[in-house]
C-alpha positions in Angstrom: 96.8 154.2 97.7 93.0 153.8 97.5 90.8 156.7 96.5 88.1 157.3 99.1 84.6 157.9 97.6 83.1 161.3 98.1 80.0 159.9 99.7 82.0 158.1 102.4 83.7 161.4 103.3 80.3 163.1 103.4 78.9 160.4 105.7 81.9 160.6 108.0 81.5 164.4 108.3 77.8 164.0 109.0 78.5 161.5 111.8 81.2 163.7 113.3 79.0 166.8 113.4 76.1 164.6 114.7 78.2 163.4 117.7 79.5 167.0 118.3 75.9 168.1 118.3 74.9 165.4 120.8 77.9 166.2 123.0 76.8 169.9 123.2 73.3 168.8 124.3 74.8 166.4 126.9 77.1 169.1 128.3 74.2 171.5 128.4 72.4 169.2 130.8 75.4 168.7 133.0 
């Protein structure tokens, strides 16, 4: 089992919240 570096988890969380933030803006215009 490979250990995932902390910075990769941080980047993944940042990307996830970024797309959630974009989706809220898109749904706000709809």
